N, C-alpha and C positions, 0 to 999 in steps of 0.2 A: 423540580430536575431544571439547574441551566444548560442549555443545550448549545453548542456551535457546529461552525458549517461544517465538521468532520464527521457530524453523528449521525446517521444512515437514518434517512425518513421513515424508513423502516421501523427503527427502534423508537425514533419520536412517538411513533403511531402507534406502537405495542404499549410503550409506557403510558399513553396518554389514557387508553381506557384503565388499562392496570390502577390508573389515580381516579377513572371516574368511578373504579367498581369499590374503593374506597367508601363509597360516600353510600352504595347503594345497600347496605342492611340494613333491615326493617323498614326499607321506603318504595312505598308506590314508583316505578319508575316512567317515566313519559320521554319520550325523544320523537324526533320528527323523520322525513323519509330521509334524510340526507347524512341522518346520525344512525338511524339503522342501516344503511350500507356500510356505512363504514365499517360499524360492528361487524357486520356479516362477515368484513373480509379477516377482521382478528377476533375471532373467538365466539361469536354470534350471541341470543340472547341468554345460551346457556351460562355465559362470564356473569352475566349479573345474578340469574339466580344464583351461582354456585357462592357470590360475595353475598347472598342474602336476602336480593332484591325479595317483596312479597308477591308482586306482577310488575309484568311490562307492557305497557302500553303506548299506542300512538297516540302522538301530541296533538291534539283535536279539540275543538271549541264542544265538543257531543264526549268528552268522556272526563270521568271524575273517577277517584279514591273511592276506594271501600269507606261507607263511613266512619268505620274504627282504625282506620288509617289518620295516623300524626304525622308522619314523613314523609316527604314525596322528594326524586331527584330528576330533575327537568332538564334536557340536554338538547338544545339546538346547534345544528350541525351547519348552518350559515349565517352570514354578521348579523348580528341580532337588529330588527327593526321595528316599524308601528306594528305590520302585521303579526310577529313573534310574539312580541308583548301582548300583543290583544288577545292572541290562544291561552298563552298562561293566564293573563286575567280571567280570563272564562274558566279554567281548569281547577283555578283557587278558585273561583266564586263557587263553583259546584261540588268544593269540596271540605274537608274538616280539619287540613293540614294544620299541625303547630309549629313545624320545622320545615323550612323549605332551603334547598338546594339548587342552584339555576348552573348548568355548566355552559360557557358561550365557547363550541366549537369553532368558531371562526373570528373572532374579533366581534366589534360592532360597527354597525354602518352609521345611522342613528340615534345612537344611545350611548351612553357610558356608563360604567362599574356604580356610580356611585346615583346617577338618573333611574337605575333599573332598582337600585335595592330600596329607595325612597320609594318607587310605586307600589313594589313587591308589598313592601313593611306594610304600606297601608293597611290593603287587604288581608295579611294573617295578622295584623294588628287588632283590627275590627271582632277579631273572633277571639285570640287571645293576647290578654296582653306580655306574656311572656313569650309570645312568638320572634322566630329568628329567622332571618334570611340571610343566605352567605352567597353570591355572586363571584364565581372562579373562569378565569380563561384558560383554558386545556387543548390542545389544538387538535381536537378528535376527527376536523373534516380533511387531515393527511390519510389518505387511503390507499395503501403500497398492495400493488396486485405483484411486486416481483421486483427486486435488488435495483431495478434501476426504472422503473417506471411507477409514479403513481397518479393519483385520481382526486379531486375536488367534487364531491359529487353532486353540490346545489349549482354549479358550474352549468348541467345539463338544460335548466330552462333560460338561459340564452339563447334569443332567434338570432337564424343564421344572418339575413337581414336587419337593423334596428332602424326603421325611419321615426318611430316614435319615442318614448319616454329614454331617448338614448342615454342621457346622465343617469337615470338608475342601474342599468346593466354596467355602465361603466364601473360607477361608486362600487357593487358589489364587487367587481373583479379586483379594482384596488385597495378595498379593506380586505380581500383575502390574501392578496399577494403582503402589506401591511401587515396581517396579522401575523405572517410563517416567517418575515423576516425582521418582528419584532421578538419572536423565540429562539433566531437563528443568532442575533447578535452580532452583525455584521455589514460590513461593506460592499456596497453594490453597484453595478450599473444596469440597466434597462435598456435591449436594443428591440427594435418597434419594428415588425414587416405588417404595411396595412391601417386603413384608417383605423381601426375600432381598438389596434394593438396602440397605436399613435396619442388615442383620446385615453385609452387606460393607463400609459406612460404619464401623461402629464397631469391626469387627475392624482395618479401616485405620487408625484415631484409636491403635490400641494399638501396632502396628508403625513408623508412621512416625517419618520421620527431621527433626528441623527444619531449615526452609530458613536458609540464609545471606543470604538477599538480598530485599530488600524491593523491586529496580525492577520487575518482572512478577507479575501473577496470572491464575490459571489457576483459572475453576472446569469443575467438573465436574455435570453431573446422569446420573444412576442411573437406569434407568427398568425395570424387571420386565418381559417381554416378557409375562405370565401377564395383565396388565390388559386387552390388547388383542391377540386371536390371532386376529382377524377380519382385520386386515393381511398377515398371513402365510400366509393364506390364500384371499385374496379370488383368486378366478379374473376378476373384471374389471378388476383395476388396469391403468391407465394406463398404466404404466411398459412402455418394451419391455424392459428387463432382464427385470422378472418375469417377462413372457412368455416369453423364452429356457428361463428355470428350469422355469418350467413343460413345454416340449417338449422339450427336450433332453436327454440325459441327463451326468452329472457328470462328469468330466474324472477316472479312476483317483488315489484314495488324496485328494482335494481335498474341501474342503467350500466352494468361492467360484466354481468355473470350470464354464464345460460342453466338454463336447467333442463331434465331429459323427465324426472321424473320429481314432483317437491313432498314426496312421502317419505320417512327417514328410510333411508337402505337399511340403516342399524340403530335397536333399541333393545337397549338392556334391561330388561324388565325381573330380571334377579333379583335386582337393589332398586331398594326405595328412596334411597340416599340420592338425592339430586347431584350431589357428586362423585356418585357412581353411574350414573349414568349418561347416554350420548346418543345425541339423534341428529343423522349425516344427509342432508337430501342429497340427489344426484347432480351437484354442482361444481366451478373450478375452486370455488372457497375453500380454503383446508379449516378443519374446526378447532385440532387441537395445535401442528405446528406447521412453517410451511414448507411444502413440496419443492423439488425441482422443477416441477412439469410445467406450469405457466411459462416460468424464464422458456424451458423450453421450443414451446409454442411461438414465443416471440423471435425465439433469434434460430432457429433451426427450422430446417425443410421437412417435408412430413416424413419422409423416406428417413431421415436420420433421427427427429422424434421417435418414430415408432421402433428401429432399433434398441436407440437407449430406453424404452421402455420394457422390451423385450429382455435387455442384460441384467437390467433392477429385477423382472420379475423372476428372471431364472436362477439368482444369485439366492431370493429366499423360497424358492420350491422347496418340499421336502421330495417329492419324488424325482426318478429319473427324468430327464427332457432331452430332448435330441439336439444336439449343440449346430448342428446343420440344418437351417431352412430355407429353401432357396426364395420365400416372398411372406413377409409378417401380415396377415390377415384379423381382423377384428374377430371371429369367429377363434384364432387362434391364441390374442389375447385371454377373451373371457374364457376361454378354458384354461389358461394358466392363473387365472384368477378364482378358478373354482374350487382351487388348495386352500386347506382350510387355515394356512400361515394368513391369509390375508384376512379373515373371517375378526381378526384383533383388531382392541383400537389403536392400537401402537400401527397399523396396515391401513385404515378405514379411509383417509383421504386420499394418498396413494390411489387405493381402488376406485373411491369414487371419480376422481378425476378421469382415468384411464378409461372407465366405463361411461364416459361424456365422451372421450375422442373415439369407443367402438360408436357409439349412438349416431355423432356424426359421420363414419367414415359410412354405415349403413343406412343411410336418409335416402326416402324414395324421394328428397327434391333434386339427388345429386344429377340427375339426369338435365332438369331445368335448368340449373345452377351453370354446367354444363355449357346449354345451348345458350345463355345467354353470355357466356365467357366466348363464343365463337361469334357470336354476333358484334360485344363491344371491339372483337380484333379485326373483325371484317370494314366496320364502320372508320376503327382507327385508320386502316390503309388507305380508304376512300377519302376521309379530309386529306391525306399525304399528297392525293393531286388533287391538285390546287381546280382543275378543270371541272371534276366535279362538282355542279350547283342542285342534282339533287337529290340531296343525302339526306335532305329532311322528307322529300317526298319516297325514301326508303325508310323511314323510320315510322311516318303516317300509315304505310302499306302493314308495318307490325302491329300498329295498333290496331287496322281492320282485323287482321288473320288470327289476332291474340289469343284466342279460345281454342282456333282449331292447332296451336302450337302449344300451350297450355302454358303461355307466359300471364301473368299478373298484371295486373298495372304500375305496380309498385315497381317492378321490375323494370317496364318499361320508361318511366318516369327516369329511374339510376341510372337507365342509359342513354336519355335525354339530358341528364346533368351533365356524364362524361362527354357528350357532344361535346355541349357548350364549354366543359371546363380545357378541352386541351388548346382550345385554338383561342385565336386572337382578337383584334379588334378588327385585323388587316383580314382576317377569311370573313368572304361576301356569304351573308345567307339571306335568302331572298327574303323581303318582307310578305310577297304575297304565300310562299309556301309557312311561313312564320303562322302567320292567321288562318291557312287551310290548318296548321298541324292544332293550332289554338281549338277553333271546330271540336274536331276527332277528338281530342285528348276531353274536351267538357262532357261531349257524350260517353265516353267510354267512364266520366267520373260515373255519370247519370246511371248508367247500365251497371255495372259494376260495384253500387252502392255498397250493398251486403258484402261484399267479399274485401271491403280497403280496410287497412286496419287502421284502428283509434288517432294515431297522430297526424293521417292523411289528412281525415274528416274533420278532425279541433283547429289543424294549425294552415288548411289550405280551404275547405269549403265552407266552415263554420256550422249555424245554427241555418243556412237553408239550405242544407245538405240534401234534404228529399224535393228540390225543385229543379228542374234544370235549367231555369236562370239562373239557378245558385251554385253550380256544378261548371258553367259556362264562365262565371266570374271569377268562381277558384280557378279556371284554366289559364284564364287570362290573366291573373296574379300568380300562376304557375311560372306562365312564359316570361313574364317582367325579371321574373328571378331570375331567369334563364340569362338574360339578358344582362342582369349586373352581375353574374358570374365573368361571364362571356368580358365583361369590361374590365375586371378586377385588378389584372395586372398590367392593363392599358400605360401605367405612368413609369412602368421599369423598365431599367434598360437590355437588365437580364434576366432570362427567364420567362419570357413573353410567350414563349411555347415548349409544352410539355412533352412534346414527341419528337423523335430525334428520325432522322430519313435521311440516309446516308446516299444511297442512290435508288434509281428505281427497281434495282434486283434485289433489292435487300429489304426484307421486311423491315415496314414502322414500329417501332418501338416508345412504350412510355417511359418516360424519368418525369419522376415527382418534383416537385420545387421544393419541397422539406430536400428531399439527397443531393437536388443541385446548387439550393444554398448552403448546407452543410458540408458538401465535398470541399465548395471554395472557402468556407470558413476556417477549414482542418490545413486546407493548403497551405505547405510550408512555403509559397509563393508570398501566401498574404495576400491576395491579389483586392484594388479598392472595392468596395462593396455599398455603395451607392443604394442597394435596397436598404439597407439600414440605417435606422433613424434612433440617434442616440440622445438618453436623459441620463443623467448625471447626477449622483448623491447629494450635491454642498453645494454650494457658489464659489469655493475657492475651486473645487472642477471645472466646473463653465469657465472661469478666469484660466483656467489652463488648459483648457482646450484651445482656447482664441488663441494667446500665447503662441500654442504650438503652432497653430496655421498661419501664424504670420511669421514665423521664423523656422517653416517649412518642414519641422520635426514628423517624426510619426504618428498618427491619429490614432485614437484608442482603437481597441481589437476583440473581441469579444472572447478570445482564450487568454486575454492579459488578467487574467486569476486562476482563484484556487480550485473553484466550481463551480460548473454550468447549469443551469437549467433550461430546457428545451420549455416552452410553455405554448403550446397549442391552442388556442380559441375557438372551441370548436369542435373539438373531435381528429380522433388521431388516429391510423389504420394500422396493426400490428406489422405491416409492410414498412411504414416510414418509421418505427421504433426502430425495427431491424436496420432502416439504409443510417439512422443516426448514429447504433450504436456502433456499425461498420465504420462510418466517418471519422468516427472520434476515438475508436478502439485505440489508438497513436497518436493520442496528442496530448499525455501526459498529464491530464486533470480528470477528476469524477465527475461522472454526466449525467446527469438524473432527467428522466421525460415526465414531461406534464400528459396525465389523459384525462380529456372527457369525454363521454362515453353515449352522448347521444345528441344530435343536432336537432333542432326544433320543426325544420321543413322535413326530411327527411333522415337517415335509412335506418332498416333494422340491422342492416348490418355492420356499419359503425361499430368498432371496439373501443 
């Protein structure tokens, strides 16, 4: 199916999985975690079973097909590289497949279609002379959470700070963008904010293909997450989706969904046919059809979300309902959901999402999050008072008294990230206090090892996690990261500080980097945005741009297009998504926001 820039990404994603399902009949299906996450938001495994799949398994070197299986469908959700091909070889060597279909869901990085087909054909032909291999490029990596928000799951593996193998990660991101644009067949400009984004645009300019169309233009703003880490660690976020990510656990094997329970909420045992069965766990991803709830969670306040849900529920209820209720509680919503009408398959997606919201509102962690929110606000006020040089002493005291306050090390790390995120290089932090803090953080790692999340142990502490020396080295690494966060905006003339303090009598307010940038991008005055570095899509554009500078005409602008993508490399918060939607709602073009939902350093609440 040929796409164009006017095709919504949700349509592209749904069509892609429908296309994949055409090849699932009588096949053993293997897919990696990234493809599985995309499938999770676009129908789930039941989609493949209904299409006739014999089995659905993880794409792993330790998996194989049934000895009687002759067809396989292999689905990769990242750019095809050496590691992915090595795993595929293992699966084929361990099985007896005669017919193999390979779906490259995000294009190719170090392989081409011809090279891959030749390698897989050697394996199949060694067992069957008439064996066949088909390699297809279907964009299943585009995963849509709402009409304005999409994610690419494999980008969750990109570290916050890339010290080694820089080109490895840059090439993956460039290959991902290239695959998206190849399917859209559109002209484009890339605007980069931050060194990682600049490296991606430079690498992309070397691998991009020249577009054959002049009809539509799509611009992309790439933003490094590190320039504003406060947004993804802010406990005071006004976005309901951010709160849910703080309070509820992740759905297994995903970076973009939450889970209350993983057991099916509805399982119809009356029918044996897979076409008549439906299993729905309590999570946000719909199984049958999209609902408006995820969009509400991104764009509305908590009060308005609850009011919209109550209105929808009361319209469907069979019994009489009170029309005026002063306060909408999770208990009220659960009572409404007890109505028999919400046990049908048509309503089950809406029901599971509402129950997730109720679970978050009743969470036992709410008081802890509120305490962390108040601490964050207090530190923000202290930061605005430049005479206060003991701010790290306050944080150190929080580490020492964390057990009395029921604060976890993870929450305190988030508070430290907030502190270093909102200040700039001009804000002096005593080196002596930083060394003391480093020692205290190392001791906290060692004392609370059994309570630390796996990602902190894996990304910070590593193999020496059981020793005090290993924990101290992890603390040193963490303080180094904090200093890099603090320096991340030192070259920006604008947006160096992320808090606003009009006078001593008005509370200091956090203003996100993304909000400030997008407000200026969408300003009718079109101010000069020196923070944006442009990479054009052809030599002619470079010549035109240089000529424009000579004759003092207006330079290119991100809104000189039909569609705009805001692509944050390293994650984005729901609050930022709302800010982008607000800034661009009157700009006259369609805006799509990219979400990558887990940083390799922190944080469980990053949506």
